[in-house]
N, C-alpha and C positions, 0 to 999 in steps of 0.2 A: 504494500500498500503505500502510496507517494504519500510523504510529510512536509517536503521542502512546499516551497511559495510558488505561486505563479506570478510574473512579471509582466505588467501592462505600462506602457508608456504611451501618455499623453501629450499630443503634439499639438498644443491649441493655444492661440493669442492669449495672453493674460493682461498686457498692455496694447497701447497702439487701438487705430480706429476699429479692430474687427473684437475689442478686448470684451465686448457684452456680449459676443454670441458666443467668444471662446469659453467663459465665465459659464454661460447657462448648459452648454455642452458639459463640463465639466460638471455641474451640479445638478443635473437629469442623469450621468454616471454613476455618481458616488449615491444618488438615493438608491438605486437599484442595489448597488452593492451592498449599503445598508441595509436594505430590507431582507437579504439573504443571509447577514451575519458575515459579510466580508469573506465567503467562501464558498467553491464550486467544484465538483470533482474531487472533493475529500481535500482541498490542498487553499491555503490561505491564499488571498490575493493583494499581492502590494503595487500600488502606483508609483511611478515616476512620471513626474511632471516636466514638460520643458514651454516656454513660451516663445512661439517662433514668431511674433509680433506682425505677423501677415506678412510677412518678408521673406520672399523666397532664398535670398542668399543666408540669411539669419537660419530659415528651418533646413537646409541642406545641413548646417552645423549641426543643429539640434538633433535632428535625427540619425545622424552619424553616432552622437554621445549615448543616445538610445539604444541604440543595435550594437553597436561596438564595445561598450563601455560599460554599461548596465544590462546588456544583455538581455532585454527584455523578450518577452514571447508572443508577445501582440501589442500592435500599436492602433493608436486610436487618433484620427485628426485626418487633415488640417479643415480649418475654416475658409481658408482663400482657394479660390479656383487656380489663380497664379503659383500659392506654394503647391497645391495639388501637382500640376502638370511638373514644376520644377524638381520635386522628388520621386515622380514617377519610377523614373529609370533605375534609382537607387532602390527602392521597395522592392522593383521588378528582380533585380539582381540578387539582393540579398535573401528574397523569400519570405521576410519577418512577415505574418497576415499582417494587413493592414485594412481597417474598418475607418471608413470615410463617412463622417456623419452630417458633414454641411456641404462641404467644396462640391459644386454642380456642373463642372463645365461639363457639354457633353462629350468631349474627345476623351474625356477618362476611360470610360465604358467603353468606347466604339469599338468596331471588330480591328480597325488597326491599333488602337493601344491598350485595349483590355489588358489586364495580367491576372494570372490566376491565385495572386496572392491578395490580391485588392477586391476587395466589398463592400457597396456601396449605399448606405441608408438610404439619403436625400434622394428626391426626385434630380433628374438631371436637369440643365436647363431648358430643355424641350419640353419633358413630360408635363411643366406646368404651364410655361409661356405658350408653346404652339397652341393646343386647343384653347387656350384663352383667347387666341384671335379671333377662331371662329364663334367662341361663346360672344365675345364681345360685336362682333357682326350680327350676330342671330337675337340679342337679348337686348341691347340698346338702339338708340337709335345715330349712333355714332357711325359714321361715313371715312370722315379723314381723323387720322390721329398725328399727333405728334410722340415720337418717341425720345424718352430722355435716359441716361445711364452712367453711372459711375465708368470712365474709361477705361477698363480692363477686361481680362477675359469673362470673369460672370457678369460684368454689366452688358457687357457687349452681344456675348452668346445668347442672353436672357431675350432681349430686343429684338435680336436676329430671328428668334424661332417666333415670338410674338408675331413678326411684320410676317413672316414667310404666312403663320395661319391666317392673318388678317387678309392679306392678300390673296392669299388661298380662297377664301369665305367673299371675295369682292370687295374688300375695304383698300382703302387708298392711305397711303405714310405720308402726310403733307411737308415733315420736316425730322431731320434725324439731329440731336444734340446730346455732346459727350462730354461735360464735365470731367475734371481730374480725378481721381481718386483721392478722397482726402479734401476735398474743397468745404471750407466752412462756408463763403459767401458766393450765394449761388444768385444773384440780383443779375448779372452781367446774363447769365442764361435764363433767368426767367422772363428780362426784357427781348431777348432774341426770340422766346417762344410767344411772347404776346404778341408778336408782329405779324404771329401767322394765321393765315384763315383755317381753324381746322374745328372739331366738335368737342376734341378730349386729349387727354395728355396721359400717355404709359409710360412708366417709368421703373426702373431698378436703382433702388439705391439701399442701402442696409448700415445697421450702425449708428456712430454719430453722424456720417452723411446723410442718413434717409432723416434723422431728428430736425438737422438743419436744413433740408430741401422742404420737408412736409410743413414745419412751421413758417418758412420764408415764403412758399407756394400760397399759404394761407392770408399772410402779413399784407403781402402787396394785391390780395384779390384777386389775383390769375383763376383760384378755385370758382367765381362768381360767373367765369365765361368759360373757362375750360373744365370741365369736371376731371378731377385727377383719379387713374385707374395705376394699375399694374402690379406687380409680385407681391407676396406678403411680406418680404422682406421690410419693404417701408412701414409696416405698422405692426411688425410682430410684438408682441405681448410684454417684454422688456422694455421696449423703447415707447409704447403707448402713455405712461405716466409723463414722460418729459415731454411730449410732444401735446398730450392735451387735447384741448376742443379744436384743435385745427385736425387733428384726425378724422373726425367725425364725416362720416358717408363716403369713406373713399372704398373702391371695391378692389378687391385684389382676389389674387390666387395662390395656394400654394400647397403642400401636402399634411399640412397641419393646422389645426385652431383650437386652443384652448376650451372655447366654448363648445366643441363638438358634445353633442347630447348622446354620450353611450355609458353604460356601467363601468367599462375599464376606463374611458377618460375621466368622469366623474371622478372614481378613486384616484387616480393619477394626481390630477387638479388638487385633490385634499390633501392626498399627501405632501404634493410640491408644496403647496402655500403652508402649512405646518410647518415643511422644513425652512423655506426661505421666505416667508410674510409676503410672496408674490406670488402670479400666475404663470405656469410653465409657458415657452416659448416655442417654435417648431425645432429651435436648437436643443433645447431641454429635453425633448420627445425624442430626437436623434440622439442624444446622450444615454438616455436611459433604453433606449431600442439597442443601442449598442453593448451595453454591458449585460442585459438579457440576452443577446447572441453568443457572445463570447462564454457568462455561464452554464447557458443551456448545451451548447458544442462541450466545455469541459466536464459536466456532466454524464454527457454520453461517451466520452474518452475515457472516463473516470479517473480524470486528472493526468493522463499519459499523453505527454507531447514528443514522443520520440520520434513519430512517421508523421512527416510534415504535410504529405500527400494526405493523409488521413485526416489529418486538423484542418485542413481545407476542406475536404469532404462534410465533415461534420457542421462547420460552418456555415457551408451551403444547406444543407439539409435543415440546422434549426430554426432559419427564419418562420419555416411555417409552422413551427411549433410554439413559438412563444406568442404574447398577446400584446403588440403592441398598442399606444392608447389611440395612434391613428386608423386601426384597423387592421383586418388581415393583409399579412405582405409575403411575397415568395420573391426569391431570385431568379433572372434570365440566364440565358446562357454565359453572360458573361459579367454575372455576379452584379449587375446594377436590379436595385428592385422595383419591383410591379407595385404598383402603390396608387390608393385610392387620392384622388387630387379634388380640393375644396375651394370653392368661390366663397366669399364672403365680405362683407359690408361691415364697417365700422359703425358701432352704436350705444349708446350709454345704456349701461345697465347699473341702476342704483346708482353707486358710487363710482361704478368702473365703467370703462371703455372697453368695448370687447370686441372681438372679430367676429359678427355672428354667422353664420354656415346659411346660406343663400341657395346652393348648389351643390351636387357633389357628381362629380365623372369619376367612374369605378374601374378600377385595375387599369391604370394607363401606363404601358410598358414603354419602355425606347423605341424598339423595333415600331410600334406604332405612330412614332413623330419623326423619327429621323432621316423618313425618304426625302425630304426636301432639300437635305447637305450631302447625306450620306451617300459616296458612289465608290460601289467598290473596284 
């Protein structure tokens, strides 16, 4: 019987523009571990944390420490799509299983880039944004939209997917605006948008960028002429208190909402709120699911990690046996999650602003959405 501990490395940003997302992921992960007593497969689980700062060059140094010095058995991370692409080759060469909770650039699990040791629990940039293009065209009066996104892989891939879906459904894109990642003053970009003849704006910003963008969008009055829509990173639960009233009425799309009304999610929200005095975000949910995935695989393996191929197989098979707050999940052939996608609208519920679910798109796979760009 194995008595030594299992080492898990968390490569997540705890400082910088993505620190909120990284902290939420870690909180979700640690909540699950606490619920199982910090053990799985009859072995103690120990965490090794490194701050990648959402910077690719920093992440490469930190992941090498986790793998070569700390000798971790599993890796969790990253948040940034740019970081995910930067560490992909190293992870592939080393073979340490990596569970990706949030970085959602579509190419990471494409046929060209998929690695047998990389498992992703977040939707790709296509799985939410591409079907949202058709949803906007079919369920709103918006026929011409402006897209605005942070100028890096995650932002551009998100709005590229939305534009492809929107155009395929008969919509038109009036303008594309890409502020630099880490922008704090959006006035020039909002002024540019205000000069365009359009029906709405579709946006992707996250973390501190999202707080600044959404707040300034409302403060300059642009929301009165151009309703704001976008990906759920815009109004993720953790930043809603900082955005406040400026968030009300925004329609977004993503793979999770804390307002999802199911028994499993209600219990998760209660447990998370009791532990952290806040509602969980999509990042919290992915962290929680990542811990459940690894713990379930460890139980099946009875703690034996000697055969890396078997470890990978158990990770892949474990997903259908866990009960994530967002609903049932499974991996495709490239170890990318097939997931429900939720359309939400921010509204006030008592003293809290929530992302109320207004529609559900069931079991969205990357194969169903990547045809517009993936050419074998």
